[in-house]
KOLFIPA-564561 format. One record per atom (N, C-alpha, C): x, y, z; residue in one letter. Coordinates in steps of 0.2 Angstrom, whole numbers, padded with zeros to 4 digits, always signed. Example, Ala and Ser with C-alpha at 12.3 -4.5 7.8 and 13.67 -1.06 7.14 Angstrom:
<recs>
+0066-0028+0039a;+0062-0022+0039a;+0066-0016+0039a;+0064-0011+0035s;+0068-0005+0036s;+0064+0000+0039s;
</recs>
This chain:
<recs>
-0063-0050+0109m;-0059-0049+0103m;-0056-0056+0101m;-0057-0058+0095n;-0054-0065+0093n;-0048-0063+0089n;-0044-0068+0087k;-0038-0068+0084k;-0039-0064+0077k;-0044-0066+0074q;-0045-0062+0067q;-0046-0055+0068q;-0050-0053+0073e;-0052-0046+0074e;-0045-0042+0076e;-0041-0046+0081y;-0035-0043+0083y;-0031-0041+0077y;-0030-0046+0072l;-0026-0045+0066l;-0029-0040+0062l;-0035-0039+0061l;-0038-0034+0057l;-0037-0027+0060l;-0036-0027+0066v;-0034-0020+0069v;-0027-0019+0068v;-0023-0024+0068c;-0016-0023+0066c;-0015-0021+0059c;-0019-0024+0054l;-0019-0023+0047l;-0021-0015+0046l;-0026-0013+0050q;-0028-0006+0049q;-0023-0001+0052q;-0019-0003+0057e;-0014+0001+0059e;-0008+0001+0054e;-0007-0005+0051e;-0001-0005+0046e;-0003-0001+0040e;-0009-0001+0038c;-0011+0004+0032c;-0010+0011+0034c;-0012+0013+0040a;-0011+0020+0042a;-0003+0021+0042a;+0001+0017+0044e;+0008+0018+0044e;+0011+0019+0037e;+0008+0015+0032v;+0010+0016+0025v;+0008+0023+0023v;+0002+0025+0025i;+0000+0032+0023i;+0005+0037+0026i;+0007+0036+0032h;+0011+0041+0036h;+0018+0041+0032h;+0021+0035+0030a;+0027+0035+0027a;+0027+0039+0020a;+0021+0037+0016v;+0020+0041+0010v;+0020+0048+0011v;+0016+0050+0016s;+0015+0058+0017s;+0022+0061+0018s;+0026+0058+0022k;+0033+0060+0024k;+0037+0061+0017k;+0036+0056+0013a;+0040+0056+0006a;+0037+0062+0002a;+0031+0063+0002l;+0028+0068-0002l;+0030+0075+0001l;+0031+0076+0007r;+0033+0082+0010r;+0040+0084+0010r;+0044+0078+0010f;+0051+0080+0011f;+0056+0076+0006f;+0053+0072+0002g;+0056+0069-0004g;+0058+0061-0002g;+0059+0057-0007l;+0060+0050-0006l;+0067+0049-0003l;+0072+0053-0004e;+0078+0052-0002e;+0080+0055+0005e;+0075+0059+0008d;+0076+0063+0014d;+0077+0057+0019d;+0082+0059+0024v;+0084+0054+0029v;+0082+0056+0036v;+0079+0052+0040k;+0078+0054+0047k;+0080+0047+0051k;+0084+0048+0056d;+0086+0042+0060d;+0089+0037+0056d;+0093+0039+0051d;+0097+0035+0047d;+0093+0030+0042d;+0086+0032+0041v;+0082+0029+0036v;+0079+0034+0031v;+0080+0032+0025s;+0077+0036+0020s;+0070+0035+0019s;+0066+0040+0017n;+0059+0039+0016n;+0057+0033+0012n;+0061+0032+0006i;+0059+0026+0002i;+0060+0020+0006i;+0065+0020+0010n;+0066+0014+0014n;+0061+0013+0020n;+0058+0019+0022y;+0053+0019+0027y;+0047+0016+0024y;+0045+0018+0018i;+0039+0015+0014i;+0040+0008+0013i;+0046+0006+0011r;+0047-0001+0010r;+0046-0005+0016r;+0049-0003+0022q;+0048-0007+0028q;+0040-0007+0030q;+0037-0002+0029e;+0030-0002+0031e;+0026-0006+0027e;+0028-0007+0020l;+0024-0012+0016l;+0026-0019+0018l;+0032-0020+0020v;+0034-0027+0022v;+0030-0028+0028v;+0029-0024+0033d;+0025-0025+0039d;+0018-0026+0037d;+0015-0022+0032l;+0008-0023+0030l;+0007-0030+0027l;+0012-0033+0023q;+0012-0039+0020q;+0012-0045+0025q;+0016-0043+0030a;+0017-0048+0036a;+0010-0049+0039a;+0007-0044+0041v;+0000-0045+0044v;-0005-0048+0039v;-0004-0046+0033m;-0009-0049+0028m;-0008-0057+0028m;-0001-0059+0028d;+0000-0066+0028d;-0003-0069+0035d;-0002-0066+0040m;-0005-0069+0047m;-0012-0069+0046m;-0015-0065+0043l;-0023-0065+0042l;-0025-0071+0038l;-0021-0072+0033e;-0022-0078+0029e;-0021-0085+0033e;-0016-0085+0037e;-0015-0091+0041e;-0020-0092+0046e;-0024-0086+0048a;-0029-0086+0053a;-0036-0088+0050a;-0036-0089+0043g;-0042-0091+0040g;-0045-0085+0036g;-0042-0079+0036v;-0046-0074+0032v;-0043-0074+0025v;-0046-0076+0020c;-0044-0076+0014c;-0044-0069+0010c;-0039-0066+0010l;-0038-0059+0007l;-0038-0060-0001l;-0035-0065-0003d;-0034-0066-0011d;-0039-0071-0013d;-0045-0069-0014d;-0051-0073-0016d;-0051-0076-0023d;-0046-0073-0027a;-0046-0075-0034a;-0041-0079-0036a;-0041-0083-0041d;-0036-0087-0043d;-0031-0083-0046d;-0025-0085-0047n;-0019-0081-0049n;-0021-0077-0056n;-0024-0080-0061d;-0026-0076-0067d;-0031-0071-0065d;-0035-0072-0061e;-0040-0067-0059e;-0037-0061-0055e;-0032-0063-0051w;-0029-0058-0047w;-0025-0053-0051w;-0021-0056-0056h;-0017-0052-0061h;-0022-0048-0065h;-0028-0051-0067r;-0032-0047-0071r;-0035-0041-0067r;-0037-0042-0061l;-0039-0036-0057l;-0033-0031-0056l;-0027-0033-0055m;-0022-0029-0054m;-0021-0025-0061m;-0021-0028-0066k;-0021-0024-0073k;-0026-0019-0074k;-0032-0021-0072e;-0038-0016-0072e;-0037-0010-0068e;-0034-0011-0062k;-0033-0006-0057k;-0027-0001-0060k;-0022-0004-0063q;-0017+0000-0066q;-0019+0004-0072q;-0024+0001-0076m;-0027+0005-0081m;-0031+0011-0079m;-0034+0010-0074k;-0039+0015-0071k;-0034+0021-0068k;-0029+0019-0065v;-0024+0024-0062v;-0021+0028-0068v;-0019+0024-0073k;-0016+0028-0079k;-0021+0032-0082k;-0027+0030-0082k;-0033+0034-0085k;-0033+0041-0082k;-0034+0040-0075y;-0034+0047-0071y;-0028+0051-0071y;-0022+0048-0072m;-0016+0051-0072m;-0016+0056-0078m;-0019+0053-0084k;-0019+0056-0090k;-0024+0062-0090k;-0030+0061-0086y;-0035+0066-0085y;-0032+0072-0081y;-0028+0070-0076s;-0025+0075-0071s;-0020+0079-0075s;-0016+0076-0080k;-0011+0080-0084k;-0015+0084-0088k;-0021+0082-0092e;-0024+0086-0096e;-0027+0092-0092e;-0029+0092-0086k;-0032+0097-0082k;-0026+0102-0079k;-0020+0100-0081g;-0014+0104-0078g;-0012+0103-0071g;-0015+0098-0068c;-0013+0096-0061c;-0007+0092-0060c;-0006+0088-0065l;+0000+0083-0065l;+0005+0085-0070l;+0011+0086-0068t;+0016+0088-0072t;+0021+0082-0073t;+0021+0079-0079v;+0026+0073-0080v;+0030+0075-0086v;
</recs>
């Protein structure tokens, strides 16, 4: 296993930890506290950990942001629009209560 592969495993693990933190928040609420840490702060910490590994991958030559800044922002806006579209659909189906 080389350094890039090692960091990719770390990235995978961090993604799983973000999923775990979000699951706890959904089950028990964002403000629920365990071991003096609220679920929202648990999510924040896991996102920081994820970003740290992403930065290490970039330093190791794995380009995760292949787009220029304008392209990156355009892609983010497209994703946000898609999420909003499906939130609206979910609300129309009676599954999302906002």
